[in-house]
N, CA, C and O of each residue as an XYZ file, in Angstrom:
788
protein
N       0.932     -1.022      0.018
C       0.028      0.180      0.090
C       0.781      1.261      0.233
O       0.228      2.360      0.216
N       1.926      1.179      0.370
C       2.957      2.194      0.462
C       3.155      3.188     -0.917
O       3.532      4.356     -0.823
N       2.847      2.544     -2.157
C       3.023      2.895     -3.022
C       1.253      3.618     -3.381
O       1.067      4.812     -3.613
N       0.612      3.008     -3.359
C      -1.067      3.728     -3.470
C      -0.641      5.176     -2.295
O      -0.512      6.373     -2.548
N      -0.567      4.732     -1.533
C      -0.413      5.403     -0.182
C       0.232      7.263     -0.560
O      -0.068      8.440     -0.360
N       1.007      6.615     -1.051
C       2.245      7.778     -1.201
C       1.210      8.917     -2.768
O       1.286     10.118     -3.023
N       0.524      7.992     -3.325
C      -0.405      8.445     -4.677
C      -1.091      9.371     -4.498
O      -1.178     10.418     -5.140
N      -2.046      8.751     -2.880
C      -3.337      9.677     -3.108
C      -2.652     10.526     -2.244
O      -2.907     11.676     -2.602
N      -1.722     10.523     -1.042
C      -1.095     11.591     -0.291
C      -0.729     12.719     -1.303
O      -1.253     13.813     -1.096
N       0.268     12.563     -2.577
C       0.415     13.282     -3.539
C      -0.442     13.956     -4.031
O      -0.296     15.163     -4.225
N      -1.753     13.142     -4.396
C      -3.044     13.362     -5.157
C      -3.410     14.541     -4.479
O      -3.609     15.586     -5.099
N      -3.553     14.426     -2.814
C      -4.419     15.467     -1.879
C      -3.870     16.932     -2.238
O      -4.621     17.733     -2.795
N      -2.691     17.234     -1.944
C      -1.976     18.536     -2.203
C      -1.338     18.503     -3.938
O      -0.171     18.803     -4.189
N      -2.177     18.156     -4.830
C      -1.558     18.556     -6.259
C      -2.737     19.325     -6.737
O      -3.930     19.187     -6.468
N      -1.940     20.413     -7.733
C      -2.608     21.292     -8.570
C      -3.696     20.384     -9.537
O      -3.646     19.157     -9.444
N      -4.540     20.935    -10.336
C      -5.080     20.250    -11.303
C      -4.435     19.765    -12.366
O      -4.643     18.611    -12.741
N      -3.543     20.607    -13.009
C      -2.704     19.974    -14.109
C      -1.855     18.349    -13.232
O      -1.565     17.253    -13.712
N      -1.749     18.734    -12.270
C      -0.965     17.707    -11.727
C      -1.853     16.640    -11.120
O      -1.291     15.713    -10.535
N      -2.742     16.656    -11.168
C      -4.033     15.462    -10.465
C      -4.329     14.868    -12.347
O      -4.719     13.710    -12.495
N      -4.176     15.472    -13.207
C      -4.832     15.279    -14.428
C      -3.669     14.004    -14.848
O      -3.742     12.803    -15.108
N      -2.657     14.967    -14.751
C      -1.160     13.994    -14.865
C      -0.924     12.380    -14.104
O      -0.526     11.346    -14.639
N      -1.256     12.580    -12.939
C      -1.429     11.522    -12.272
C      -2.621     10.256    -12.575
O      -2.394      9.052    -12.452
N      -3.492     10.669    -12.857
C      -4.622      9.822    -13.456
C      -3.924      9.687    -14.606
O      -3.172      8.745    -14.356
N      -3.674     10.095    -15.872
C      -2.922      9.919    -17.493
C      -1.767      8.772    -17.075
O      -1.634      7.752    -17.751
N      -0.907      9.063    -15.830
C       0.178      8.287    -15.562
C      -0.238      6.877    -15.319
O       0.402      5.929    -15.775
N      -1.534      6.715    -14.451
C      -1.811      5.421    -14.149
C      -3.244      5.113    -14.288
O      -3.994      4.626    -13.443
N      -3.522      5.514    -15.617
C      -4.808      5.506    -16.305
C      -5.578      3.801    -16.313
O      -6.792      3.615    -16.401
N      -4.614      2.790    -16.208
C      -5.119      1.753    -16.533
C      -6.048      1.304    -15.385
O      -7.212      0.904    -15.389
N      -4.850      1.570    -14.078
C      -5.030      0.574    -12.800
C      -5.680      1.978    -12.009
O      -6.150      1.667    -10.915
N      -5.785      3.215    -12.278
C      -6.598      4.099    -11.142
C      -7.597      3.747    -10.337
O      -7.557      3.909     -9.118
N      -8.706      3.164    -11.057
C      -9.742      2.771    -10.253
C      -9.125      1.519     -9.307
O      -9.471      1.457     -8.128
N      -8.170      0.495     -9.891
C      -7.834     -0.372     -8.878
C      -7.247      0.141     -7.792
O      -7.206     -0.553     -6.776
N      -6.777      1.229     -7.795
C      -5.554      1.847     -6.424
C      -6.426      2.352     -5.771
O      -6.354      2.128     -4.562
N      -7.728      3.327     -6.321
C      -8.754      3.702     -4.967
C      -9.399      2.522     -4.500
O      -9.666      2.451     -3.301
N      -9.700      1.553     -5.290
C     -10.239      0.336     -4.421
C      -9.526     -0.267     -3.365
O     -10.000     -0.529     -2.260
N      -8.282     -0.495     -3.770
C      -7.373     -1.082     -2.705
C      -7.321     -0.403     -1.679
O      -7.643     -0.862     -0.584
N      -6.759      1.239     -1.924
C      -6.714      2.031     -0.579
C      -8.040      2.221      0.405
O      -7.956      2.578      1.580
N      -9.210      1.935     -0.253
C     -10.348      2.154      0.439
C     -10.364      0.584      1.363
O     -10.297      0.533      2.591
N     -10.443     -0.345      0.658
C      -9.958     -1.708      1.591
C      -9.035     -1.414      2.277
O      -9.264     -1.791      3.426
N      -7.997     -0.884      2.178
C      -6.811     -0.772      3.922
C      -7.174     -0.124      4.443
O      -7.082     -0.337      5.652
N      -8.066      1.532      3.890
C      -8.504      2.277      5.023
C      -9.323      1.723      5.791
O      -9.164      1.967      6.987
N     -10.534      0.745      5.373
C     -11.714      0.183      6.034
C     -11.319     -0.788      7.041
O     -12.045     -1.279      7.906
N      -9.807     -1.058      6.782
C      -9.213     -2.236      7.594
C      -8.348     -1.516      8.966
O      -7.956     -2.151      9.945
N      -8.184     -0.085      8.746
C      -7.418      0.194      9.681
C      -8.663      1.098     10.254
O      -8.276      1.360     11.393
N      -9.538      1.520     10.140
C     -10.753      1.631     10.694
C     -10.990      1.059     11.346
O     -10.880      1.513     12.485
N     -11.530     -0.460     11.199
C     -12.052     -1.559     12.153
C     -10.926     -1.281     13.244
O     -11.190     -0.738     14.317
N      -9.548     -1.731     12.852
C      -8.947     -2.027     14.112
C      -8.805     -1.213     15.109
O      -8.604     -1.598     16.261
N      -8.921      0.317     14.661
C      -9.149      1.818     15.134
C     -10.073      1.434     16.042
O      -9.816      1.451     17.246
N     -11.160      1.075     15.596
C     -12.632      1.223     16.527
C     -12.494     -0.503     17.014
O     -13.638     -0.890     17.252
N     -11.583     -1.522     17.210
C     -11.629     -2.837     17.924
C     -10.592     -2.261     18.995
O     -10.891     -2.599     20.140
N      -9.576     -1.563     18.908
C      -8.531     -1.034     20.134
C      -9.511      0.085     20.856
O      -9.405      0.042     22.081
N     -10.319      0.945     20.433
C     -11.092      1.634     21.179
C     -12.308      0.772     22.220
O     -12.744      1.070     23.332
N     -12.593     -0.341     21.352
C     -13.306     -0.595     22.369
C     -12.782     -1.626     23.300
O     -13.502     -2.000     24.226
N     -11.594     -2.117     23.139
C     -11.170     -2.966     24.122
C     -10.484     -1.656     25.238
O     -10.439     -1.949     26.433
N     -10.149     -0.735     24.953
C      -9.570     -0.189     25.783
C     -10.695      0.600     26.663
O     -10.554      1.009     27.816
N     -11.638      0.691     25.982
C     -12.950      1.207     26.760
C     -13.618      0.131     27.844
O     -14.162      0.411     28.913
N     -13.443     -0.985     27.338
C     -13.496     -2.080     28.569
C     -12.749     -2.712     29.417
O     -13.051     -3.626     30.184
N     -11.548     -2.072     29.213
C     -10.335     -2.051     29.847
C      -9.526     -3.375     29.381
O      -8.646     -3.962     30.011
N     -10.023     -3.668     28.196
C      -9.289     -5.271     27.664
C      -7.350     -4.869     27.432
O      -6.925     -3.975     26.700
N      -6.777     -5.498     27.994
C      -5.279     -4.937     27.392
C      -4.837     -6.009     26.489
O      -4.228     -5.686     25.470
N      -5.041     -7.088     26.709
C      -4.647     -8.368     25.714
C      -5.149     -8.382     24.550
O      -5.536     -7.394     23.926
N      -5.177    -10.055     24.026
C      -6.038    -10.298     22.592
C      -7.445    -11.109     23.083
O      -7.431    -11.892     24.033
N      -8.530    -10.838     22.379
C      -9.735    -11.228     22.974
C      -9.832    -12.639     22.655
O      -9.315    -13.229     21.707
N     -10.673    -13.160     23.712
C     -10.869    -14.727     23.797
C     -12.326    -14.784     23.226
O     -12.963    -13.753     23.440
N     -13.010    -15.797     22.523
C     -14.211    -16.181     22.132
C     -14.381    -16.598     23.659
O     -13.520    -17.235     24.264
N     -15.683    -16.135     24.266
C     -16.363    -17.078     25.573
C     -17.082    -17.695     25.230
O     -17.236    -18.606     26.044
N     -17.984    -17.823     24.061
C     -18.923    -18.302     24.294
C     -19.264    -18.855     23.012
O     -18.172    -18.776     22.450
N     -20.269    -19.501     21.947
C     -20.724    -19.671     20.582
C     -21.665    -19.374     19.816
O     -22.160    -19.923     18.832
N     -22.021    -17.713     20.802
C     -22.967    -16.945     19.904
C     -22.398    -16.385     18.773
O     -23.034    -16.543     17.731
N     -21.086    -15.607     18.706
C     -21.034    -14.533     18.011
C     -19.824    -15.407     17.168
O     -19.148    -16.387     17.483
N     -19.892    -14.591     15.990
C     -18.963    -15.256     14.683
C     -18.056    -14.242     14.417
O     -18.200    -13.455     13.482
N     -16.776    -14.219     15.492
C     -15.949    -13.130     15.357
C     -15.541    -13.212     13.632
O     -15.674    -12.061     13.217
N     -15.279    -13.752     12.953
C     -14.915    -13.922     11.696
C     -15.887    -12.726     10.591
O     -15.729    -11.648     10.016
N     -17.123    -13.983     10.835
C     -17.978    -13.164     10.043
C     -18.447    -11.828     10.625
O     -19.351    -11.355      9.936
N     -18.138    -11.120     11.609
C     -18.459    -10.158     11.715
C     -17.418     -8.837     11.422
O     -17.733     -7.703     11.061
N     -16.290     -9.302     11.660
C     -15.089     -8.507     11.117
C     -15.439     -8.628      9.823
O     -15.336     -7.513      9.311
N     -15.798     -9.418      9.047
C     -15.767     -9.624      7.435
C     -17.207     -8.055      7.239
O     -17.059     -6.971      6.675
N     -18.071     -8.446      7.747
C     -19.364     -7.615      8.202
C     -19.104     -6.112      7.733
O     -19.603     -5.399      6.862
N     -18.095     -5.940      8.702
C     -17.705     -4.577      9.406
C     -17.024     -4.173      8.534
O     -17.204     -3.004      8.192
N     -16.090     -4.898      7.915
C     -14.938     -4.238      6.674
C     -16.180     -3.839      5.637
O     -16.418     -2.672      5.329
N     -16.752     -4.706      5.263
C     -17.695     -4.336      3.808
C     -18.642     -2.830      4.133
O     -18.800     -1.903      3.338
N     -19.184     -2.933      5.536
C     -19.736     -1.645      5.473
C     -19.094     -0.597      5.501
O     -19.408      0.396      4.844
N     -17.925     -0.682      6.406
C     -17.054      0.596      6.665
C     -16.403      0.879      5.001
O     -16.091      2.033      4.708
N     -16.266     -0.020      4.174
C     -15.722      0.220      2.801
C     -16.848      0.860      2.084
O     -16.630      1.910      1.480
N     -17.888      0.396      2.089
C     -19.085      0.929      1.155
C     -19.262      2.534      1.699
O     -19.269      3.460      0.887
N     -19.418      2.779      3.299
C     -19.450      3.998      3.553
C     -18.289      5.024      3.184
O     -18.714      6.132      2.859
N     -17.096      4.892      3.173
C     -16.055      4.965      2.377
C     -16.277      5.557      0.806
O     -16.281      6.678      0.296
N     -16.430      4.399      0.409
C     -16.856      4.813     -1.329
C     -18.076      5.876     -1.413
O     -17.976      6.863     -2.142
N     -19.312      5.613     -0.581
C     -20.171      6.487     -0.701
C     -20.094      8.215     -0.194
O     -20.783      9.183     -0.517
N     -18.969      8.069      0.701
C     -18.405      9.386      1.297
C     -19.149      9.591      2.686
O     -19.130     10.656      3.303
N     -19.829      8.403      3.116
C     -20.669      8.331      4.278
C     -19.575      8.729      5.426
O     -18.760      7.848      5.701
N     -19.483      9.931      6.098
C     -18.446     10.112      7.025
C     -18.642      9.683      8.288
O     -17.829      9.085      8.992
N     -19.938     10.060      8.601
C     -20.665      9.384      9.741
C     -20.561      7.956     10.316
O     -20.377      7.465     11.430
N     -20.765      7.502      9.042
C     -20.834      5.909      8.875
C     -19.340      5.349      9.331
O     -19.016      4.782     10.375
N     -18.530      5.722      8.148
C     -17.263      5.389      8.216
C     -16.431      5.356      9.579
O     -15.928      4.442     10.233
N     -16.500      6.692      9.724
C     -15.477      7.123     11.083
C     -16.092      7.333     12.256
O     -15.831      8.279     13.000
N     -17.167      6.225     12.533
C     -17.491      6.010     13.760
C     -16.862      5.377     14.375
O     -16.705      4.224     13.973
N     -16.103      5.841     15.805
C     -15.364      5.049     16.548
C     -14.128      5.134     16.147
O     -13.366      4.324     16.676
N     -13.658      5.889     15.343
C     -12.509      5.892     14.998
C     -11.488      6.799     15.603
O     -11.922      7.790     16.190
N     -10.298      6.626     15.553
C      -8.897      7.075     16.730
C      -8.411      8.547     16.055
O      -7.989      9.522     16.677
N      -8.594      8.417     14.631
C      -7.913      9.791     13.781
C      -8.920     10.218     12.788
O      -8.875     10.065     11.567
N      -9.893     10.811     13.551
C     -11.219     10.735     12.658
C     -11.010     12.078     11.337
O     -11.691     11.983     10.316
N     -10.057     13.226     11.506
C      -9.852     14.044     10.284
C      -8.857     13.877      9.561
O      -8.829     14.519      8.511
N      -7.892     13.103      9.837
C      -6.777     12.750      9.066
C      -7.795     11.452      7.869
O      -7.732     11.577      6.646
N      -8.525     10.474      8.453
C      -9.475      9.580      7.704
C     -10.483     10.573      7.086
O     -10.947     10.059      6.068
N     -10.921     11.611      7.279
C     -12.173     12.355      6.707
C     -11.417     12.831      5.570
O     -11.985     12.713      4.484
N     -10.027     13.446      5.583
C      -9.232     14.239      4.639
C      -9.039     12.817      3.512
O      -9.359     13.046      2.346
N      -8.666     11.765      3.757
C      -8.218     10.790      2.766
C      -9.432     10.276      1.962
O      -9.347     10.006      0.764
N     -10.797     10.129      2.830
C     -12.253      9.614      1.957
C     -12.044     10.817      1.266
O     -11.470     10.636      0.192
N     -12.313     11.969      1.518
C     -12.320     13.198      0.546
C     -11.682     13.261     -0.111
O     -12.124     13.801     -1.125
N     -10.200     12.833     -0.190
C      -9.529     12.830     -1.661
C      -9.802     11.247     -2.437
O      -9.410     11.058     -3.588
N     -10.307     10.488     -1.877
C     -10.549      9.252     -2.401
C     -12.003      9.420     -3.476
O     -12.244      8.730     -4.466
N     -12.659     10.314     -3.036
C     -14.207     10.723     -3.789
C     -13.708     11.703     -4.604
O     -14.473     12.024     -5.514
N     -12.571     12.325     -4.553
C     -12.229     13.390     -5.455
C     -11.471     12.868     -6.751
O     -11.475     13.462     -7.829
N     -10.816     11.659     -6.485
C      -9.708     10.953     -7.362
C     -10.793     10.080     -8.222
O     -10.601      9.824     -9.411
N     -12.043      9.614     -7.446
C     -12.749      9.056     -8.792
C     -13.777     10.202     -9.378
O     -14.258      9.928    -10.478
N     -14.080     11.155     -8.922
C     -14.889     12.145     -9.555
C     -13.860     12.490    -11.142
O     -14.172     12.303    -12.318
N     -12.568     13.053    -10.529
C     -11.616     13.245    -11.460
C     -11.384     12.265    -12.546
O     -11.299     12.602    -13.727
N     -11.279     10.968    -12.097
C     -11.012     10.126    -13.281
C     -12.171      9.902    -14.265
O     -11.948      9.589    -15.435
N     -13.465     10.072    -13.755
C     -14.528     10.180    -14.913
C     -14.495     11.027    -15.570
O     -14.730     10.903    -16.772
N     -14.176     12.239    -14.982
C     -14.075     13.782    -15.827
C     -12.680     13.597    -16.975
O     -12.580     14.211    -18.037
N     -11.948     12.857    -16.575
C     -10.574     12.514    -17.570
C     -10.891     11.853    -18.691
O     -10.777     12.233    -19.856
N     -11.433     10.500    -18.127
C     -12.319      9.611    -18.887
C     -13.111     10.152    -20.043
O     -12.811     10.102    -21.236
N     -13.932     10.558    -19.612
C     -15.002     11.592    -20.356
C     -14.258     12.671    -21.970
O     -14.707     12.955    -23.080
N     -13.025     12.941    -21.262
C     -12.386     13.727    -22.078
C     -11.830     12.919    -23.131
O     -12.051     13.237    -24.299
N     -10.889     11.555    -22.753
C     -10.807     10.520    -23.841
C     -11.585      9.840    -24.589
O     -11.260      9.404    -25.693
N     -13.104      9.635    -23.843
C     -13.994      9.432    -24.901
C     -13.888     10.347    -26.027
O     -13.481     10.040    -27.148
N     -14.281     11.480    -25.652
C     -14.737     12.573    -26.615
C     -13.874     12.968    -27.805
O     -14.315     13.726    -28.670
N     -12.308     12.316    -27.867
C     -11.766     12.443    -29.054
C     -11.847     11.882    -29.566
O     -12.295     10.796    -29.196
N     -11.434     12.140    -31.091
C     -11.722     11.866    -32.200
C     -11.214      9.924    -32.050
O     -10.507      9.499    -31.136
N     -11.697      9.195    -32.993
C     -11.248      7.849    -32.831
C      -9.932      7.412    -32.737
O      -9.548      6.669    -31.834
N      -9.002      7.971    -33.903
C      -7.670      7.638    -33.932
C      -6.962      8.319    -32.849
O      -6.082      7.792    -32.168
N      -7.332      9.356    -32.739
C      -6.350     10.005    -31.387
C      -6.733      9.200    -30.058
O      -5.824      8.835    -29.314
N      -7.868      8.961    -29.798
C      -8.621      8.255    -28.711
C      -7.276      6.740    -28.684
O      -6.605      6.352    -27.728
N      -7.305      6.263    -29.995
C      -6.687      4.698    -30.243
C      -5.305      5.241    -29.922
O      -4.908      4.781    -28.851
N      -4.614      5.903    -30.384
C      -3.005      6.142    -30.034
C      -2.890      6.388    -28.813
O      -1.768      5.992    -28.499
N      -3.686      7.051    -27.444
C      -3.575      7.663    -26.590
C      -3.353      6.269    -25.768
O      -2.426      5.700    -25.193
N      -4.681      6.056    -26.032
C      -5.329      4.679    -25.433
C      -3.972      3.209    -25.350
O      -3.806      2.336    -24.498
N      -3.401      3.441    -26.344
C      -2.133      2.576    -26.575
C      -1.159      2.719    -25.761
O      -0.443      1.819    -25.323
N      -1.096      3.902    -25.521
C      -0.149      4.434    -24.600
C      -0.278      4.451    -22.960
O       0.473      4.015    -22.088
N      -1.411      5.065    -22.908
C      -1.776      5.229    -21.608
C      -2.085      3.893    -20.710
O      -1.771      3.755    -19.527
N      -3.010      2.602    -21.823
C      -3.938      1.834    -20.965
C      -2.935      0.325    -21.306
O      -2.789     -0.693    -20.629
N      -2.369      0.721    -22.631
C      -1.627     -0.789    -23.158
C      -0.063     -0.819    -22.977
O       0.661     -1.735    -23.367
N       0.343      0.311    -22.335
C       1.517      0.758    -21.868
C       2.486      0.543    -23.226
O       3.569      0.051    -22.909
N       2.356      0.776    -24.540
C       3.134      0.292    -25.682
C       3.800      1.401    -26.206
O       3.133      2.281    -26.751
N       5.293      1.515    -26.107
C       5.732      2.326    -26.713
C       5.878      2.921    -27.819
O       5.587      2.241    -28.804
N       6.449      4.608    -28.113
C       6.438      5.106    -29.105
C       6.541      4.501    -30.489
O       5.903      4.554    -31.541
N       7.812      3.799    -29.942
C       8.275      2.642    -31.008
C       7.255      1.538    -31.737
O       7.091      1.365    -32.945
N       6.651      0.879    -30.668
C       5.894     -0.186    -30.833
C       4.706      0.540    -31.963
O       4.426      0.038    -33.052
N       4.110      1.812    -31.421
C       3.259      2.226    -32.066
C       3.642      3.025    -33.322
O       2.642      3.301    -33.985
N       4.859      3.504    -33.875
C       5.251      4.052    -34.846
C       5.452      2.674    -35.816
O       5.132      2.790    -36.999
N       5.956      1.423    -35.356
C       6.212      0.824    -36.442
C       4.949      0.233    -36.998
O       4.774     -0.043    -38.184
N       3.955      0.042    -35.873
C       2.400     -0.320    -36.445
C       1.901      0.539    -37.512
O       1.422      0.149    -38.577
N       2.028      1.524    -37.200
C       1.407      2.625    -37.965
C       2.027      3.419    -39.359
O       1.403      4.148    -40.129
N       3.585      2.992    -39.416
C       4.247      3.811    -40.466
C       4.215      4.907    -39.998
O       3.603      5.762    -40.638
N       4.736      5.212    -38.961
C       5.311      6.929    -38.680
C       6.803      7.012    -37.938
O       7.527      6.099    -37.539
N       6.918      7.930    -37.919
C       8.167      8.200    -37.055
C       7.665      7.930    -35.857
O       6.475      8.033    -35.562
N       8.921      7.430    -34.830
C       8.503      7.484    -33.099
C       8.411      9.378    -32.679
O       7.584     10.052    -32.065
N       9.350      9.608    -33.184
C       8.923     11.355    -33.018
C       7.590     11.594    -33.263
O       6.809     11.808    -32.337
N       7.142     11.574    -34.787
C       5.412     11.607    -34.796
C       4.634     11.407    -33.821
O       3.882     12.158    -33.198
N       5.003      9.774    -33.700
C       3.820      9.467    -32.526
C       4.305      9.862    -31.181
O       3.563      9.324    -30.359
N       5.012     10.403    -30.728
C       5.300     11.124    -29.419
C       4.837     12.527    -29.433
O       4.671     13.046    -28.329
N       4.574     13.307    -30.602
C       4.401     14.586    -30.693
C       2.721     14.627    -30.864
O       2.001     15.592    -30.606
N       2.226     13.063    -31.464
C       0.567     13.350    -31.637
C       0.236     12.946    -29.912
O      -0.428     13.668    -29.169
N       0.715     11.949    -29.609
C       0.322     11.832    -28.157
C       0.365     12.976    -27.095
O      -0.513     13.369    -26.327
N       1.291     13.276    -27.230
C       1.884     14.936    -26.278
C       0.340     15.785    -26.743
O      -0.476     16.109    -25.880
N       0.165     16.010    -27.942
C      -0.833     16.731    -28.364
C      -1.817     16.439    -27.709
O      -2.307     17.287    -26.964
N      -2.470     14.923    -27.833
C      -3.647     14.321    -27.443
C      -3.998     14.381    -26.044
O      -5.138     14.617    -25.645
N      -2.688     14.095    -25.078
C      -2.550     14.603    -23.972
C      -2.939     15.682    -23.320
O      -3.425     15.669    -22.189
N      -2.704     16.843    -24.130
C      -2.712     18.237    -23.722
C      -4.177     18.379    -23.905
O      -4.907     18.794    -23.006
N      -4.591     18.036    -25.060
C      -6.184     18.353    -25.225
C      -7.058     17.966    -24.403
O      -7.984     18.691    -24.040
N      -6.791     16.181    -23.802
C      -7.459     16.195    -22.506
C      -7.282     16.945    -21.377
O      -8.204     17.663    -20.991
N      -6.264     16.894    -20.799
C      -5.516     17.801    -19.810
C      -6.226     19.345    -19.751
O      -6.518     19.794    -18.642
N      -6.478     20.091    -20.891
C      -7.137     21.191    -20.565
C      -8.896     20.894    -20.809
O      -9.825     21.539    -20.324
N      -8.939     20.063    -21.444
C     -10.309     19.617    -21.032
C     -10.914     19.503    -19.815
O     -11.722     20.231    -19.238
N     -10.331     18.348    -19.481
C     -10.564     18.086    -18.301
C     -10.427     19.127    -16.888
O     -11.239     19.333    -15.986
N      -9.013     19.686    -17.124
C      -9.113     21.224    -16.055
C     -10.046     21.643    -15.590
O     -10.356     21.745    -14.403
N     -11.100     22.202    -17.403
C     -11.770     23.057    -17.197
C     -13.109     22.374    -16.357
O     -13.814     23.100    -15.657
N     -13.313     21.290    -16.461
C     -14.455     20.542    -15.577
C     -14.154     21.017    -14.002
O     -14.715     21.794    -13.230
N     -12.617     19.883    -13.900
C     -12.245     20.145    -12.363
C     -12.322     21.352    -11.864
O     -12.605     21.492    -10.674
N     -12.103     22.350    -12.619
C     -12.265     23.759    -12.265
C     -13.704     24.156    -11.596
O     -13.819     24.592    -10.450
N     -14.706     23.947    -12.444
C     -15.802     24.455    -12.038
C     -16.491     23.358    -10.790
O     -17.468     23.620    -10.088
N     -15.559     21.911    -10.759
C     -16.262     21.018     -9.410
C     -15.436     21.728     -8.506
O     -16.197     22.146     -7.633
N     -14.210     22.104     -8.243
C     -13.259     22.800     -7.329
C     -13.613     23.766     -6.906
O     -13.462     23.964     -5.700
N     -14.220     24.741     -7.729
C     -14.113     26.281     -7.367
C     -15.263     26.848     -7.643
O     -15.264     27.973     -8.144
N     -16.661     26.056     -7.321
C     -17.578     26.746     -7.574
C     -17.957     27.309     -6.097
O     -17.106     27.507     -5.229
N     -19.001     27.483     -5.971
C     -19.180     28.659     -4.946
C     -19.432     27.842     -3.899
O     -19.253     28.436     -2.836
N     -19.871     26.409     -3.734
C     -20.152     25.635     -2.748
C     -19.181     24.803     -2.391
O     -19.296     24.057     -1.418
N     -17.771     24.868     -3.402
C     -16.747     24.252     -3.043
C     -15.911     25.059     -2.112
O     -15.325     24.700     -1.090
N     -16.003     26.619     -2.874
C     -15.232     27.423     -2.032
C     -15.451     27.549     -0.549
O     -14.563     27.684      0.292
N     -16.954     27.477     -0.302
C     -17.443     27.543      1.216
C     -17.059     26.148      1.702
O     -16.740     26.191      2.890
N     -17.002     25.202      1.294
C     -16.373     23.911      2.043
C     -14.865     24.287      2.423
O     -14.416     23.939      3.515
N     -14.221     24.882      1.659
C     -12.709     24.882      1.755
C     -12.676     25.842      2.959
O     -11.845     25.608      3.836
N     -13.610     27.044      3.104
C     -13.514     27.967      3.931
C     -13.848     27.126      5.489
O     -13.012     26.966      6.378
N     -14.690     26.853      5.509
C     -15.025     25.900      6.935
C     -14.644     24.783      7.084
O     -15.161     24.099      7.967
N     -13.492     24.195      6.159
C     -12.720     23.304      6.635
C     -13.143     21.543      6.106
O     -12.491     20.505      6.213
N     -14.402     21.796      5.570
C     -15.049     20.276      5.524
C     -14.127     19.573      4.556
O     -14.314     18.389      4.275
């Protein structure tokens, strides 16, 4: 999770241009990265809740099941899923109930929501490209093909392919940033930033 964590941390403090760059660099696996972070965060939160419950009961050691009434493994799985769903939906109250580090986790959840939204914005810009431009870009950002491989396939020089992909990425970035500016800098978003939401 260290790589994913660093990307989420970088994303949180990045400007809009850099956010689009992060998405394009990780385009093929971006949603999986966000989902992975959500799963890990749900486990961290569940463990924080459990530590807090133990402390409040005065338990210092490992829990020993004393009856056959409760299925600890099933309860843990259900709690993980409910926390993860709450994180995914941005339901801070449910996700963060009983957590030890509310504000840190709230910032993480907000960043994950932004990452999902921004990814959809970038995807829409990629989808709106002319077919040949989109195919070139997708071969590069999804298939991870080199300029040389693409150039050989379409009978162009690697420099021509590189230039074309660079222009296409610029078009995607410009379109995405316009929508992201509307998203982040609307009156409501500015009010949220001012009150520290």
